[in-house]
C-alpha positions as CSV (number, residue, x, y, z in Angstrom):
1,X,6.8,18.0,21.9
2,X,7.1,14.7,19.9
3,X,9.2,13.2,22.7
4,X,6.5,13.9,25.3
5,X,3.6,12.7,23.1
6,X,5.3,9.4,22.3
7,X,6.2,8.8,26.0
8,X,2.6,9.4,27.0
9,X,1.3,7.1,24.4
10,X,3.8,4.4,25.2
11,X,2.9,4.5,28.9
12,X,-0.9,4.3,28.2
13,X,-0.6,1.4,25.7
14,X,1.8,-0.6,28.0
15,X,-0.8,-0.7,30.8
16,X,-3.9,-0.9,28.6
17,X,-6.3,-3.9,28.8
18,X,-6.8,-3.5,25.0
19,X,-3.1,-3.3,24.1
20,X,-3.1,-6.3,21.7
21,X,-6.3,-5.4,20.1
22,X,-5.4,-1.7,19.7
23,X,-2.0,-2.7,18.1
24,X,-3.7,-5.1,15.7
25,X,-6.2,-2.5,14.7
26,X,-3.5,0.2,14.4
27,X,-1.6,-1.8,11.9
28,X,-4.5,-1.7,9.4
29,X,-4.7,2.1,9.7
30,X,-0.9,2.4,9.3
31,X,-0.9,0.3,6.1
32,X,-3.7,2.4,4.5
33,X,-2.0,5.7,5.6
34,X,1.4,4.5,4.3
35,X,0.0,3.9,0.8
36,X,-1.9,7.2,0.9
37,X,1.4,9.0,1.6
38,X,2.7,7.4,-1.6
39,X,-0.4,8.5,-3.6
40,X,-2.2,5.2,-3.5
41,X,-5.8,5.0,-2.2
42,X,-6.9,1.7,-0.5
43,X,-10.1,1.4,1.5
44,X,-9.6,0.2,5.0
45,X,-12.6,-2.1,4.7
46,X,-11.2,-3.8,1.6
47,X,-7.9,-4.4,3.4
48,X,-9.6,-6.0,6.4
49,X,-11.7,-8.3,4.2
50,X,-8.7,-9.2,2.0
51,X,-6.7,-10.1,5.0
52,X,-9.5,-12.4,6.2
53,X,-9.7,-14.0,2.7
54,X,-13.2,-12.6,2.1
55,X,-12.7,-10.6,-1.0
56,X,-15.9,-9.9,-3.0
57,X,-13.7,-9.7,-6.2
58,X,-10.1,-10.2,-7.3
59,X,-7.8,-7.9,-5.3
60,X,-6.4,-4.9,-7.1
61,X,-2.6,-4.3,-7.3
62,X,-3.0,-1.5,-4.8
63,X,-4.7,-3.7,-2.3
64,X,-2.1,-6.4,-2.7
65,X,0.6,-3.8,-2.0
66,X,-1.3,-2.6,1.2
67,X,-1.6,-6.2,2.4
68,X,2.2,-6.8,1.8
69,X,2.9,-3.7,3.9
70,X,0.6,-5.0,6.6
71,X,2.3,-8.4,6.7
72,X,5.7,-6.7,6.9
73,X,4.6,-4.6,9.8
74,X,3.3,-7.6,11.6
75,X,6.6,-9.4,11.1
76,X,8.6,-6.5,12.2
77,X,6.5,-6.3,15.5
78,X,7.6,-9.9,16.3
79,X,11.3,-9.2,15.8
80,X,13.6,-8.0,18.5
81,X,13.9,-4.2,18.6
82,X,16.6,-3.0,16.2
83,X,16.8,-6.2,14.3
84,X,16.5,-4.4,11.0
85,X,19.0,-1.6,11.6
86,X,21.8,-3.2,9.7
87,X,22.1,-4.3,6.1
88,X,21.6,-8.0,6.8
89,X,18.6,-7.6,9.0
90,X,17.0,-5.1,6.7
91,X,17.4,-7.3,3.7
92,X,16.0,-10.2,5.7
93,X,12.9,-8.2,6.5
94,X,12.2,-7.6,2.8
95,X,12.9,-11.2,1.9
96,X,16.3,-10.8,0.3
97,X,18.4,-12.6,2.9
98,X,18.3,-14.9,5.8
99,X,17.4,-13.5,9.2
100,X,20.2,-13.5,11.8
101,X,18.4,-15.9,14.0
102,X,18.1,-18.4,11.2
103,X,21.8,-18.4,10.4
104,X,23.5,-21.6,11.7
105,X,26.5,-23.6,10.8
106,X,25.7,-26.3,8.2
107,X,25.7,-29.9,9.5
108,X,28.9,-31.7,9.0
109,X,29.0,-33.8,5.8
110,X,29.9,-37.4,5.6
111,X,33.4,-38.2,4.5
112,X,33.8,-37.6,0.8
113,X,30.3,-35.9,0.5
114,X,30.0,-32.7,-1.3
115,X,27.4,-29.9,-0.6
116,X,26.3,-29.7,-4.2
117,X,22.9,-28.3,-3.2
118,X,24.5,-25.6,-1.1
119,X,26.9,-24.6,-3.8
120,X,24.1,-24.4,-6.4
121,X,21.9,-22.3,-4.0
122,X,24.8,-20.0,-3.3
123,X,25.5,-19.6,-7.0
124,X,21.8,-18.8,-7.6
125,X,21.8,-16.1,-4.9
126,X,25.0,-14.6,-6.3
127,X,23.5,-14.4,-9.8
128,X,20.3,-12.7,-8.4
129,X,22.4,-10.2,-6.4
130,X,24.5,-9.5,-9.5
131,X,21.3,-9.0,-11.6
132,X,19.8,-6.6,-9.1
133,X,23.1,-4.6,-9.0
134,X,23.2,-4.4,-12.8
135,X,19.5,-3.3,-12.9
136,X,20.3,-0.5,-10.4
137,X,23.2,0.7,-12.5
138,X,21.3,0.6,-15.7
139,X,18.3,2.5,-14.3
140,X,20.7,5.1,-12.9
141,X,22.4,5.5,-16.2
142,X,19.2,5.8,-18.1
143,X,18.7,9.4,-17.1
144,X,18.8,11.7,-20.1
145,X,21.5,14.3,-20.1
146,X,20.5,17.9,-19.6
147,X,20.7,20.5,-22.4
148,X,24.1,21.8,-21.2
149,X,25.7,18.4,-21.1
150,X,27.7,17.1,-24.1
151,X,25.7,14.8,-26.3
152,X,26.5,11.2,-25.9
153,X,27.4,11.5,-22.2
154,X,25.3,10.3,-19.3
155,X,25.3,11.4,-15.7
156,X,27.3,9.3,-13.2
157,X,25.4,6.3,-11.8
158,X,24.5,6.6,-8.2
159,X,25.9,4.1,-5.8
160,X,24.4,0.6,-6.0
161,X,21.9,-0.8,-3.5
162,X,24.3,-2.2,-1.0
163,X,26.3,1.1,-0.9
164,X,23.2,3.1,-0.3
165,X,22.1,0.8,2.4
166,X,25.5,0.9,4.1
167,X,25.4,4.7,3.9
168,X,22.0,4.8,5.6
169,X,23.2,2.4,8.3
170,X,26.2,4.8,8.8
171,X,23.7,7.6,9.3
172,X,22.0,5.6,12.1
173,X,25.3,5.0,13.8
174,X,26.3,8.6,13.6
175,X,23.2,9.6,15.6
176,X,23.7,7.1,18.4
177,X,24.0,9.8,21.0
178,X,21.0,11.8,19.8
179,X,17.6,11.8,21.4
180,X,15.6,8.8,20.1
181,X,12.9,10.8,18.4
182,X,15.3,13.0,16.6
183,X,17.3,10.0,15.5
184,X,14.2,8.3,14.1
185,X,13.3,11.5,12.2
186,X,16.7,11.8,10.7
187,X,16.7,8.1,9.8
188,X,13.5,8.6,7.8
189,X,14.7,11.7,6.1
190,X,18.0,10.0,5.2
191,X,16.1,7.0,3.8
192,X,13.9,9.2,1.6
193,X,16.9,11.1,0.2
194,X,19.1,8.0,-0.4
195,X,16.2,5.8,-1.5
196,X,18.1,2.6,-1.2
197,X,15.1,0.3,-2.0
198,X,12.7,2.3,-4.1
199,X,10.5,-0.7,-4.8
200,X,9.7,-1.2,-1.1
201,X,6.8,1.1,-0.4
202,X,6.7,2.6,3.1
203,X,9.7,0.6,4.4
204,X,11.5,3.7,5.7
205,X,8.6,4.6,8.0
206,X,8.6,1.1,9.4
207,X,12.3,1.3,10.0
208,X,11.9,4.6,11.8
209,X,9.3,3.0,14.1
210,X,11.7,0.1,14.8
211,X,14.5,2.6,15.6
212,X,12.2,4.2,18.3
213,X,11.9,0.7,19.8
214,X,15.6,0.0,19.6
215,X,16.5,3.3,21.3
216,X,14.0,2.6,24.1
217,X,11.7,5.4,23.4
218,X,8.6,3.2,22.7
219,X,8.6,-0.3,24.1
220,X,4.9,-1.3,24.1
221,X,4.1,-1.1,20.3
222,X,5.3,-0.3,16.9
223,X,4.7,3.4,16.3
224,X,2.3,4.4,13.5
225,X,4.5,6.9,11.7
226,X,2.4,7.2,8.6
227,X,-0.9,8.4,10.1
228,X,0.7,11.4,11.8
229,X,2.6,12.4,8.6
230,X,-0.7,12.5,6.7
231,X,-1.6,15.5,8.8
232,X,1.5,17.4,7.8
233,X,1.3,19.5,4.6
234,X,2.8,17.8,1.6
235,X,5.0,20.7,0.7
236,X,6.8,20.3,4.1
237,X,7.0,16.5,3.9
238,X,8.5,16.6,0.4
239,X,10.7,19.7,0.8
240,X,14.1,19.7,-0.8
241,X,15.5,21.2,2.5
242,X,16.4,18.3,4.9
243,X,15.8,20.5,7.9
244,X,12.2,21.3,6.8
245,X,11.6,17.6,6.3
246,X,13.2,16.8,9.6
247,X,10.8,19.2,11.4
248,X,7.9,17.8,9.4
249,X,8.6,14.2,10.6
250,X,8.9,15.4,14.2
251,X,5.6,17.2,13.9
252,X,4.1,14.1,12.3
253,X,5.3,11.9,15.2
254,X,3.7,14.3,17.7
255,X,0.4,14.5,15.8
256,X,0.3,10.7,15.4
257,X,0.9,10.1,19.1
258,X,-1.8,12.5,20.0
259,X,-4.2,10.8,17.6
260,X,-3.2,7.4,19.0
261,X,-4.0,8.5,22.5
262,X,-7.5,9.7,21.5
263,X,-8.2,6.6,19.5
264,X,-7.1,4.4,22.4
265,X,-9.3,6.2,24.9
266,X,-12.3,6.0,22.5
267,X,-11.8,2.3,22.0
268,X,-11.4,1.7,25.7
269,X,-14.7,3.5,26.4
270,X,-16.5,1.5,23.7
271,X,-15.2,-1.7,25.2
272,X,-16.4,-0.8,28.6
273,X,-19.8,0.1,27.2
274,X,-20.1,-3.2,25.4
275,X,-19.0,-5.2,28.4
276,X,-21.7,-3.5,30.5
277,X,-24.2,-4.5,27.8
278,X,-23.0,-8.1,28.0
279,X,-23.4,-8.1,31.8
280,X,-23.2,-11.4,33.7
281,X,-23.3,-14.4,31.4
282,X,-22.6,-18.1,31.6
283,X,-18.9,-18.9,31.4
284,X,-19.5,-20.6,28.1
285,X,-20.8,-17.3,26.5
286,X,-18.8,-16.1,23.6
287,X,-20.1,-12.5,23.8
288,X,-17.1,-11.2,25.9
289,X,-14.8,-12.7,23.2
290,X,-16.8,-10.9,20.5
291,X,-16.3,-7.6,22.3
292,X,-12.5,-8.1,22.2
293,X,-12.7,-9.1,18.6
294,X,-14.6,-5.9,17.5
295,X,-12.2,-3.8,19.4
296,X,-9.2,-5.4,17.7
297,X,-10.7,-5.3,14.1
298,X,-11.9,-2.2,12.2
299,X,-14.9,-4.3,11.1
300,X,-16.2,-7.8,11.5
301,X,-18.5,-10.1,9.4
302,X,-20.4,-13.2,10.3
303,X,-17.6,-15.2,8.6
304,X,-14.8,-13.6,10.6
305,X,-16.8,-13.9,13.8
306,X,-17.6,-17.6,13.1
307,X,-13.9,-18.4,12.3
308,X,-12.5,-16.5,15.4
309,X,-15.1,-17.8,17.9
310,X,-15.9,-21.2,16.6
311,X,-19.6,-20.6,16.1
312,X,-21.9,-20.8,13.1
313,X,-22.6,-17.8,10.9
314,X,-26.2,-17.8,12.1
315,X,-25.1,-17.7,15.8
316,X,-22.6,-14.9,14.9
317,X,-25.4,-12.8,13.4
318,X,-27.4,-13.3,16.6
319,X,-24.5,-12.2,18.8
320,X,-24.0,-9.1,16.6
321,X,-27.7,-8.2,17.1
322,X,-27.4,-8.7,20.8
323,X,-24.4,-6.4,21.1
324,X,-26.1,-3.8,18.9
325,X,-23.1,-3.2,16.6
326,X,-23.3,-0.7,13.9
327,X,-23.8,-2.0,10.3
328,X,-21.5,-0.1,8.0
329,X,-22.2,-1.5,4.5
330,X,-25.8,-0.6,4.1
331,X,-26.4,-3.8,2.2
332,X,-28.5,-6.9,2.7
333,X,-25.7,-9.3,1.7
334,X,-21.9,-9.2,2.5
335,X,-22.7,-7.2,5.6
336,X,-20.1,-5.9,8.0
337,X,-20.3,-4.3,11.4
338,X,-18.1,-2.1,13.6
339,X,-18.2,-0.5,17.0
340,X,-20.7,2.4,16.9
């Protein structure tokens, strides 16, 4: 079921005239859904405004986390499929290593010159890695002993970060001959059980989406894994039985693909209706561009329209009125509009 749903969505998006806009809009929804799965509520409107630099107040820590996830998803979408499915690529994605494409041989030094800067930098990186490894070990050993354990003993520390990452990569390699959707589901379940980078919210779901691209199941976009999983009961998503979790992920992928198809068709219908409203205009008219903008963004303001189209805020307000967009804030100031 999940295989067929993802294939239908991929085919529809690949040939869609709103592909880029739909993908851009979908990343906002995925970021909000990802944090909701982790028990953090962030409003979609707040995330859009924060991304545009139009915050009405200082961003909350939750909003900052959502925006970091959004930026990471955007970066992942620009990387070659499968670039994060080894330890080096994965650490590069989270900013803990250099991407493979950036690796190059250092330029030759002049006779007698010493790469003191490189040595100092390598030493610094080594100290940081050692500190992270020690932190992981200390946190693992901080677990209190159970009542039936001898006093003064602690439970064995779990493997360090690099060992957990290597074990997760080995799980991916072990499923190379599996169907792509089942491989992605197992990769996500394994990530949640091994928890190699607990401080990186939602990273496992992004990696599962990248795995679907790498195995050729979805080529047109980065799958929104989080939104579909939200429709699966929590007791199944968090079950201690790996098989129950595996089926929950598969069901979530199917539900998410079905939701994506409906959302795409709804957006395409709205675009066609707006373009009919625009009708024939001068070639210098910015209204067609505004139509594409409101399809790609969950909401727009006069500031975002002005920046994107190169017009004044007053002209942007007039264009909004001409298109008849729906006002969603209900306020006289700091207004925002969306497709009705």
